[in-house]
C-alpha positions as CSV (number, residue, x, y, z in Angstrom):
1,X,-18.5,-20.1,-30.9
2,X,-19.2,-23.3,-29.1
3,X,-21.3,-23.6,-25.9
4,X,-18.1,-24.2,-23.9
5,X,-16.7,-20.9,-25.4
6,X,-19.8,-19.0,-24.3
7,X,-19.6,-20.4,-20.8
8,X,-15.9,-19.7,-20.3
9,X,-15.9,-16.2,-21.9
10,X,-17.8,-14.5,-19.1
11,X,-15.6,-16.0,-16.5
12,X,-12.6,-14.4,-18.2
13,X,-14.3,-11.0,-18.2
14,X,-15.1,-11.4,-14.5
15,X,-11.5,-12.0,-13.5
16,X,-10.5,-9.3,-11.1
17,X,-7.9,-6.6,-12.0
18,X,-5.9,-7.0,-8.8
19,X,-2.5,-8.5,-8.7
20,X,1.0,-7.8,-7.6
21,X,1.2,-4.1,-6.6
22,X,-2.3,-3.5,-7.9
23,X,-4.7,-3.3,-4.9
24,X,-8.2,-2.3,-3.9
25,X,-8.6,0.6,-1.4
26,X,-8.6,-0.3,2.3
27,X,-11.9,-1.8,3.5
28,X,-12.8,-3.0,0.0
29,X,-15.0,-6.1,-0.3
30,X,-13.4,-9.2,-1.7
31,X,-13.2,-9.3,-5.5
32,X,-16.2,-11.6,-5.9
33,X,-18.4,-8.9,-4.4
34,X,-16.6,-5.7,-5.0
35,X,-17.4,-5.2,-8.8
36,X,-21.1,-5.9,-8.3
37,X,-21.4,-3.5,-5.4
38,X,-19.2,-0.6,-6.7
39,X,-21.3,1.9,-8.7
40,X,-18.2,3.5,-10.2
41,X,-19.1,6.9,-8.8
42,X,-15.4,7.9,-8.3
43,X,-16.0,9.5,-4.9
44,X,-13.3,7.4,-3.3
45,X,-10.7,8.7,-5.8
46,X,-12.0,12.3,-5.6
47,X,-11.7,12.4,-1.8
48,X,-8.3,10.7,-1.5
49,X,-5.9,13.5,-0.3
50,X,-2.8,11.6,-1.6
51,X,-4.3,10.7,-5.0
52,X,-3.5,7.1,-4.1
53,X,-6.8,5.8,-5.6
54,X,-7.1,5.8,-9.4
55,X,-10.0,4.7,-11.4
56,X,-9.4,1.9,-13.9
57,X,-9.7,2.6,-17.6
58,X,-12.1,1.2,-20.2
59,X,-9.6,-1.5,-21.1
60,X,-10.5,-3.3,-17.9
61,X,-13.9,-4.5,-19.1
62,X,-16.4,-5.1,-16.4
63,X,-13.9,-3.6,-13.9
64,X,-13.6,-0.3,-15.8
65,X,-14.0,2.8,-13.5
66,X,-13.5,0.8,-10.3
67,X,-10.9,2.1,-7.9
68,X,-7.4,0.7,-7.6
69,X,-4.2,1.6,-5.7
70,X,-0.8,1.0,-7.3
71,X,1.7,1.5,-4.5
72,X,4.7,1.7,-6.8
73,X,3.1,5.0,-8.1
74,X,1.4,6.2,-4.9
75,X,0.8,4.0,-1.8
76,X,-2.2,4.1,0.4
77,X,-1.6,6.2,3.6
78,X,-4.7,4.7,5.1
79,X,-6.5,8.0,5.9
80,X,-9.7,6.1,5.4
81,X,-11.5,9.0,3.8
82,X,-12.6,6.8,1.0
83,X,-14.7,4.7,3.4
84,X,-16.8,7.6,4.4
85,X,-17.9,8.5,0.9
86,X,-18.7,5.1,-0.5
87,X,-22.5,5.1,-1.0
88,X,-22.8,1.3,-1.5
89,X,-20.4,0.0,1.1
90,X,-18.2,-1.6,-1.6
91,X,-15.5,0.0,0.7
92,X,-16.5,-0.7,4.3
93,X,-15.3,0.9,7.6
94,X,-12.4,-1.1,9.1
95,X,-10.0,-0.6,12.0
96,X,-6.4,0.0,11.1
97,X,-5.4,-3.3,12.6
98,X,-7.9,-5.1,10.4
99,X,-7.0,-3.6,7.0
100,X,-6.1,-6.3,4.5
101,X,-5.3,-4.7,1.2
102,X,-2.6,-7.3,0.8
103,X,0.6,-8.6,2.2
104,X,4.1,-7.3,1.4
105,X,6.7,-9.8,0.3
106,X,10.4,-9.4,0.2
107,X,12.2,-10.7,-2.8
108,X,15.3,-11.9,-1.0
109,X,17.3,-12.2,-4.2
110,X,16.7,-8.6,-5.1
111,X,16.8,-7.1,-1.6
112,X,20.3,-5.8,-0.9
113,X,20.0,-6.4,2.8
114,X,19.2,-10.1,2.2
115,X,21.7,-10.7,-0.6
116,X,24.5,-9.1,1.3
117,X,25.2,-6.4,-1.2
118,X,24.5,-3.5,1.1
119,X,22.8,-2.5,4.3
120,X,19.3,-1.1,3.7
121,X,16.5,-0.4,6.1
122,X,14.2,1.6,3.9
123,X,11.1,-0.6,4.0
124,X,11.5,-1.1,7.7
125,X,11.9,2.6,8.4
126,X,8.9,3.8,6.4
127,X,6.5,1.1,7.5
128,X,3.6,2.7,9.4
129,X,3.5,-0.4,11.6
130,X,7.3,-0.7,12.1
131,X,8.4,-3.5,14.4
132,X,4.9,-5.1,14.0
133,X,4.3,-5.5,10.2
134,X,8.0,-5.4,9.2
135,X,10.7,-6.4,11.6
136,X,14.4,-5.9,10.9
137,X,15.9,-9.0,12.5
138,X,19.7,-9.0,11.9
139,X,19.3,-6.0,9.5
140,X,17.2,-8.1,7.1
141,X,13.5,-7.1,6.7
142,X,10.9,-9.7,7.6
143,X,7.2,-9.1,6.9
144,X,4.7,-10.4,9.5
145,X,1.9,-11.6,7.3
146,X,-1.0,-11.3,9.7
147,X,-0.1,-7.8,10.7
148,X,0.9,-6.2,7.3
149,X,-2.0,-4.1,5.9
150,X,-0.6,-4.1,2.3
151,X,-0.6,-0.3,2.2
152,X,2.5,-0.3,-0.1
153,X,4.4,2.4,1.6
154,X,7.4,0.1,1.7
155,X,7.1,-0.6,-2.1
156,X,6.9,3.0,-3.0
157,X,10.0,3.8,-0.9
158,X,12.1,0.8,-1.9
159,X,15.2,2.1,-3.8
160,X,15.9,-1.3,-5.4
161,X,14.2,-2.3,-8.7
162,X,15.0,-4.5,-11.7
163,X,16.5,-3.1,-14.9
164,X,13.1,-2.3,-16.3
165,X,12.0,-0.5,-13.1
166,X,8.8,-2.7,-13.1
167,X,9.7,-4.8,-10.1
168,X,11.0,-3.8,-6.7
169,X,12.7,-5.8,-4.0
170,X,9.5,-5.6,-2.0
171,X,6.0,-5.9,-3.4
172,X,2.4,-6.4,-2.2
173,X,0.2,-9.3,-3.1
174,X,-3.6,-8.8,-2.6
175,X,-5.5,-11.3,-0.5
176,X,-5.8,-14.6,-2.3
177,X,-3.2,-13.7,-5.0
178,X,0.2,-15.4,-5.1
179,X,3.1,-14.1,-7.2
């Protein structure tokens, strides 16, 4: 292996596991600091009453055994119990209005309200911050980026998905990740 290969290999291993609909718990530090602070104790997952937090498997390299929320499976209901048990503050206390797990995005081509196929208000109706994080202007959902917490309740509830079931008409991008 060349010197360039040795230098670039660790950077690939350090790439964070977050991405579309794959989020850190509320109050988690940014990816640059999270993996080094998290001691992989699993307390956050154990205390989560909704089983929203799952621990990553061994295939995730340096991020193995760190917590993740996949809202398609189970969204975060922002009970914040995980914050209270984190011994290293990899997950820090944060006010509800300051949670930034990510930002929901509406795929207007897939969304039946946007493409005119049907009337749907599901994401708007289930949003814990309805009329603030998701508005329903002219019966078309609009996400207010600086208010959305990225909890994923809208993703979990969305009845519209692609033929594989892997992608829904609404999704959440973590901070700094663009789909």
